N, C-alpha and C positions, 0 to 999 in steps of 0.2 A: 768258423772263425772268430776270433776273439779281437775286440778291439783294445786298444791299450789307452782308452778315455773310457769315463764315466759319462755316459749320454744323460743330457737333462732333458731335451725336448727334441721330438722327431717328426718329420713331417714327410710325407709322400709327394714329390713331385708330380710323377708319371710311373708306368708300368716298369720303366728303367732306373729311376733315380729317387734317392731318398736324402733327406737335408737333417742332420744330426748337430746339435748345438751342446756343449759342456758349460759347466760353472765348477769349477775348483778354487776351493776354499785354501790359499796358502797360509795367511795370518790376518788381521784385521785391517790390515792396508791393503792388501795384497790377494785379488782373487783373477784367475786366470781361467781361459774359455778358447773353446776351437770351434770353428763351425767348418763343417766336414761334410762333402759331397758323395756319396756312394753310389755305386751301383748296384744292380738286383743281385748281384755275389756276394755283396757287403764287402768290396773292396774301395779303396776312396780312392776317388777319381780328381778331386781338389781339396784344399784344405788352407784355411785362414787363420793364423794366430790373432788371437785379440784377449779384451779383457773379459772377465766372465760374463757371460750371455745371459742376460736375463729374460729376453724373448726373443722371438722372431717373427716375421710376417712373410710370406710370400707373395708376391702382386706381380702379374704376367712374368716376365723374366727376370725379376729382381727379388732381392730379399732386404729387406730393412730387419735391423737389429739393433737391441739397446743393450746397453753393458751397464755393469753394475756403478760406473762413474757418472753414469747419466750420459753418455756419448751414444748418438743416433748413427748409425753406419749402412750404407746402402750399397750392396755389391750385386753386380750381374752375374746372373747363373751360367 
């Protein structure tokens, strides 16, 4: 399977789930991103569209991420 996204950062949550973030340069003022939850077959389980994601950290059942705009988001897995 091929993803329609260019992965930037990948982290394994457990034996059944993977988190992937993207950072796509559109122009000097716009960078887009997606946070993907994938199953072990690389099918998309959940998706969050946002600004370009610079980094994310998994803590317990939450993902904290920061965007290129300096925003910090926390989402539940």
